C-alpha positions in Angstrom: -23.4 -24.9 -32.0 -20.7 -27.3 -31.0 -17.2 -26.6 -29.7 -14.8 -29.6 -29.2 -17.7 -32.0 -29.3 -19.7 -30.1 -26.7 -23.0 -28.4 -27.4 -23.0 -24.6 -26.6 -26.2 -23.1 -25.3 -26.6 -19.4 -25.9 -28.3 -17.2 -23.3 -31.5 -15.4 -23.7 -33.7 -17.4 -26.2 -32.7 -14.9 -28.8 -33.7 -15.0 -32.5 -31.5 -15.1 -35.5 -31.1 -11.8 -37.3 -30.4 -13.6 -40.5 -34.1 -14.7 -40.5 -35.7 -11.4 -39.3 -39.1 -11.6 -37.7 -41.3 -8.9 -36.3 -41.3 -11.0 -33.1 -37.5 -10.6 -32.7 -35.4 -10.8 -29.5 -31.8 -9.7 -29.8 -28.9 -9.3 -27.5 -27.3 -6.1 -28.6 -24.2 -4.0 -27.9 -25.1 -0.4 -28.6 -22.2 1.7 -29.7 -21.6 5.0 -27.9 -18.8 7.4 -28.7 -18.0 7.8 -25.0 -17.6 4.1 -24.3 -13.9 3.6 -25.2 -12.9 6.8 -23.3 -14.9 5.6 -20.3 -13.1 2.2 -20.4 -9.7 3.8 -20.4 -10.6 6.2 -17.6 -12.0 3.3 -15.5 -8.8 1.3 -16.0 -6.7 4.3 -15.1 -8.6 4.9 -11.8 -8.3 1.2 -10.9 -4.6 1.3 -11.4 -4.3 4.4 -9.3 -6.2 2.4 -6.6 -3.7 -0.5 -6.8 -5.7 -2.8 -9.1 -3.2 -4.4 -11.6 -4.7 -5.3 -14.9 -3.7 -8.6 -16.4 -3.4 -8.5 -20.2 -4.6 -12.1 -20.2 -8.1 -10.9 -19.2 -8.5 -9.2 -22.6 -8.3 -5.6 -24.0 -11.3 -3.6 -23.0 -10.2 -0.7 -25.2 -10.8 -2.5 -28.4 -12.9 -0.2 -30.6 -15.8 -2.2 -31.8 -17.0 0.7 -33.9 -14.0 0.1 -36.1 -13.3 -3.6 -35.7 -16.5 -5.3 -34.5 -15.1 -8.7 -35.5 -12.5 -8.3 -32.6 -15.2 -8.5 -29.9 -13.8 -11.8 -28.5 -10.6 -10.0 -27.6 -12.4 -7.8 -25.0 -12.6 -8.6 -21.3 -16.3 -8.4 -21.4 -19.2 -6.9 -23.3 -22.2 -5.0 -21.9 -25.3 -5.6 -23.9 -29.1 -5.2 -23.7 -31.8 -7.7 -24.4 -34.4 -6.1 -26.7 -37.7 -7.1 -28.3 -40.5 -5.0 -30.0 -41.7 -3.9 -26.5 -38.3 -3.1 -25.1 -36.1 -1.2 -27.6 -34.0 1.0 -25.4 -30.3 0.6 -26.2 -27.1 2.2 -25.1 -26.3 3.5 -28.6 -28.4 4.1 -31.7 -26.7 1.4 -33.7 -24.4 -1.5 -33.0 -23.7 -5.2 -32.8 -26.1 -8.1 -32.4 -24.3 -10.8 -30.4 -24.8 -14.3 -29.1 -23.3 -15.2 -25.7 -22.8 -18.7 -24.3 -24.7 -19.2 -21.0 -21.4 -19.9 -19.2 -20.1 -16.4 -20.2 -22.9 -14.4 -18.6 -21.9 -12.7 -15.4 -24.6 -10.0 -14.9 -28.3 -9.8 -15.7 -30.1 -6.7 -14.5 -33.4 -5.1 -15.5 -31.9 -1.7 -15.1 -28.5 -0.3 -16.2 -26.1 -1.6 -13.7 -22.9 0.4 -14.2 -20.7 -2.7 -14.1 -16.9 -2.3 -14.3 -16.3 -4.3 -17.5 -12.5 -4.4 -17.4 -12.0 -6.2 -14.1 -12.4 -9.9 -14.8 -12.0 -11.2 -11.2 -14.7 -8.7 -10.0 -17.0 -9.8 -12.8 -16.6 -13.5 -11.8 -17.2 -12.6 -8.2 -20.3 -10.8 -9.1 -21.6 -13.8 -11.0 -20.8 -16.0 -8.0 -22.7 -13.8 -5.6 -25.6 -12.6 -7.7 -28.2 -14.8 -9.4 -28.1 -15.0 -13.2 -31.6 -14.9 -14.6 -32.9 -16.1 -18.0 -33.9 -14.0 -21.0 -37.7 -14.5 -20.4 -37.4 -13.3 -16.8 -35.2 -10.3 -17.7 -37.7 -9.1 -20.3 -40.5 -9.5 -17.8 -38.7 -7.4 -15.3 -37.6 -4.7 -17.7 -39.9 -1.7 -17.8 -40.6 -0.6 -21.4 -38.5 2.5 -22.0 -35.8 1.4 -19.5 -32.4 0.0 -20.3 -31.6 -3.5 -19.1 -28.0 -4.7 -18.9 -26.4 -8.1 -19.6 -22.7 -8.5 -19.2 -20.9 -11.4 -20.9 -17.2 -12.4 -20.6 -15.8 -12.2 -24.1 -13.8 -15.4 -23.8 -14.5 -17.9 -20.9 -13.1 -21.4 -20.7 -12.7 -21.5 -24.5 -16.2 -20.2 -25.1 -16.5 -16.9 -26.9 -19.2 -14.4 -27.6 -20.2 -14.4 -31.3 -21.0 -11.6 -33.7 -24.3 -12.4 -35.3 -25.1 -9.1 -37.1 -25.7 -5.4 -36.8 -28.7 -3.1 -36.0 -29.6 0.5 -36.4 -32.6 2.4 -34.9 -35.1 4.5 -36.8 -38.2 6.5 -36.2 -40.6 6.8 -39.2 -37.8 5.2 -41.3 -35.2 7.9 -40.4 -32.1 6.6 -38.7 -31.3 8.1 -35.2 -27.6 8.4 -36.1 -26.8 8.6 -39.8 -23.1 8.2 -39.5 -23.2 5.2 -37.2 -25.9 3.6 -39.3 -23.7 3.9 -42.4 -20.7 2.5 -40.5 -22.8 -0.6 -39.4 -24.1 -1.1 -43.0 -20.5 -1.0 -44.2 -19.4 -3.6 -41.5 -22.3 -5.8 -42.4 -21.4 -5.8 -46.1 -17.7 -6.3 -45.3 -18.2 -9.2 -42.9 -21.3 -10.6 -44.7 -23.5 -10.3 -41.7 -27.2 -9.4 -41.5 -28.3 -5.9 -40.5 -31.7 -5.1 -39.1 -33.7 -2.0 -38.6 -35.2 -1.5 -35.1 -38.2 0.8 -35.5 -39.0 2.9 -32.4 -41.3 5.7 -31.5 -38.3 7.5 -30.0 
């Protein structure tokens, strides 16, 4: 993809959900009903500790379960890199995204507990902690564990992109019927692909 004449490289060597393959690799943001409340709580605690949030950083309270197309308006997005051997996600359905390499600020083979709303802290984390590639992250992730990748939603004009949606099943049965139906609805509305991630649960 090109922006203003420059080629954009997306992190992770991910595959395109529009052309599903059993050898997939997706960067996914799993939706969890507690995520928005946790973001609001974290911001409140920061403000109590004297950290002033700048609206220019983005709005971490955007509800991606309702408006997934607004993901570039966030401060950042936590995601997981999955493949057939590593299917653990934060939620049982959600978004498939693509993130420019320049936007990646955290890559961890375990859940990192990053504070997603504080842009300066995320940039400092990226400056002081090595960013690894998708192949290395998958190699370091223990099957059954949840890895974490954090990308700035908008960084120097480069934005994370919504590629599609996913839902998880066991023996063809969705893990979360309501969330699955919501993702199917978004996929139809936005004309994006949706893929089933089969797991043994």
